[in-house]
C-alpha positions, 0 to 999 in steps of 0.5 A: 523469474517470470512465472505463469501462475493462474487464479483458481476457479474452484471455490475456496475451502473453509478456513483458508488464509485469504487476503482482500484488496485494498491492502493496508498501504496508502501508496501510489505508483508501487514498485516491488523488488525481491531479494531472497524471501524478502520483498521491498516496496517503494512508491509515491507516499511522502512529501519529503522523500521515499519510504520503504516497506518490507514483506514476506508474503506480498500482503502484510507490509511493515514500514521501515522508514525512509529509504531516501529523505530530502536534505538541505543539499538535495537536488530533489526538493518535492514531488517524490514520485514513482521510484524503482530499484535495481542492483548493479555491481554490488550496489543498489540504485533507486531511481525516481521522479522529483522536482528541484528548487526551480520546479524542473521535473526530472529523474534522479538516480540514488545509490545505497548499500541495501534495499532499505537504504539510506540512498544518496543522490548519485546523479541528480538529475540522471540526465537532462532532456530539456523538458519534464520527464517522469516514470523511469523503468530499467530493463536488463536484457539477457546479453547484459545490456541495460535500457532505461524507459521513461515518460516525456511529458507534454511541455514540449510534446504537443500535449501527449505523453511519450514513452521513450527508451535510452541505452545505459552504458556500463557506468549507468550513464544515459545515452543522449539519443532516445527512441520513441516506444509508444504514445496514445493512439488507441481510442480507449487510451484517452488521447493524452497519457501513456505512462508508468512503463514496465518491461519484461521479456518472454520467449524472445518477445518484449512486453511493455505494460503501461498506464493510460488516461490520467491517474486521477481518471476512474478509467486509469488502466493498464495496457500492453505493447510488444516488440522483438527488440528492447528498442522496438518497434512496439505494437499495441495489438491487445483488444483494450486494457489488461487491467481496468476499473470494475465494480467498487474499484476506481483507477487501477494502474501504475503497476509492476509484476512480481512472483509469489514466495514459492515462485509458482504464481505471478502477481501484478501490484498496482494502485487504486483510488481510495475513495470512489467519489474522489478519484483524484485523491489518495491511492492504495495498494492492491495485488492480483494474480496474472498469467502469461497467455502464450502466442505470437506475440504472447500477452498477459491476463490479469485476474482482477481487479478484485475486492473479495477474499482470495487465497494468500500468494502461494508459499506464504507462511500460515497466518497467525490468527486470534492469539491473545497477548499480555504484552509481557515480552520485550519486543513485539511479535511481528509474526502476529502483529502488523502496524498500519503506517508505523511510526516507531518513535510514537509507541513503546512496549515495556513493563507489561504495557503497549503504549501509543502516544497520540498524534494528529491523525485519523481514519475518518471519512476522507481522512486516512493519515492514522499511524500506529494501528496495531492489527492481528488476524481474527480467528475464523468464526465467532469470537470475543476480543477484550482490551484494557486501556489507561487513557485520559483524553481532555480535548476533543477527539483525543481517543483510544480504541479497540476495533474490527478492521477490514481495511482503511475504508471499512471498520468498526470500533469502540473508543474512549474519546473526549467529545461534547465537553467530556469523556465519552464511550463511542461506537463508531463504524465506517463503511466506504466513507459513510460514518455512523457513531453513537456517543455515551457518557463515560464514568470517570476512571483511570482505565477502561475495559473495552470489548467486541463480541462477534456472532456471524455478522452481528457485533456487540460493543461493551465496556467495563470498569473492572473486567467483571461487570459489563455494560452493552452500549449497542450492536451493529450488523456489518458485512465485513471480510478479511477480518483483523483485530486492532487497537490504536490511539490518536488526537486528530483535532488537538494534535497533542501527544498523550499516552494510551497504555494497553494492558493486553488483548485477549481473544476468546474463540467461539 
């Protein structure tokens, strides 16, 4: 459904549920498919296949493992890029870019019985144009005819990317003939790249949105073209990009559009560079509101990119905030907790303890491969959060921690860590790759109580051995937004698997 929701220019009321970009999914080339009240997210993230995430509000995502994973017999061997999904005759079809053993880069069509998969290669490659091809998009017109848009890359095109369109027959076979849609021609497109096509139809007009400049360029942006037919001719008449870099945002692009839970708003989902000083590095998910601007032809206005708190997508359930958990249930309350980069095999909930087994991962400066960070939304205003963790770190940087989390680039934590030859208690903050930490000698104990007290923008960090007598390690003044409370454990240097058993998380709302 195509909707035309717009962003409000009115100030937000106090204590309104909000989200802020970036979201907690480290992904490039995002594509979101909706079925009923569930969203399914796919993108470029894994070296050996394609993950799938689910959400009910477009903001909080749960990783559900692999939608498709490479096997010994797979044609696709590496570079699993830019997946999209469509449903046809009761089956689900995931199509994506990959390379085979000979390093041929083609589009693969995989089939499954559920958006979650597992998907298996059906046509690999889907078709073979004789040169590299990437970034496929399938569009179904009102008359039922289907079209495949894809990007032919420069190995045979004299240095420019071309978005071309093929027809699909009723067996999903790709026509041999293709028609050129767009290629770089505007001064602001960088001269080489048009990629990531996404086609919609609005009141008789076809709108082709696409990305230009290379993905590693801070000026990677989204443009728009229009036509009166799905095969063109296409016209680029918009005065420049509809989404481009802004203060604190680098390389917004390779996108899709999707509606809000109640269908009343329209969003663009896209990726940005995780680090402003490393634009060719890892990327992250963002969403912002968008709107069709009526006209002949129509165009699209994007209310972004944003990094400040925005109201949650309309129709989202009210967020559960600041609820204590004694971990006495047999399953985790998923309405309360989300898990950043979940790996289910490495955590368990039983006997009143939530236990995380450490592994080689972290969020530290330019590293962002931490898994199993448990997060819940903080209460509005001031609060105190306390946990108790039993952990025995014995090698450098093995740790368990309690933290305050804005996103994977901005957070503060108190941790039990092995460092400089022994067990320490640490205050550790990171703001846009700038790390600041203090180490304190830790008494020997079987378990440690950790606490963070928030008063406005001031955060106090404390520990105890019995939950009664508390020692303050220090304070930080931090301008963090969209706060969540979290805990986790990792071993980024030793890569050992040791247990960190959390007894509870208790939140005192001020």
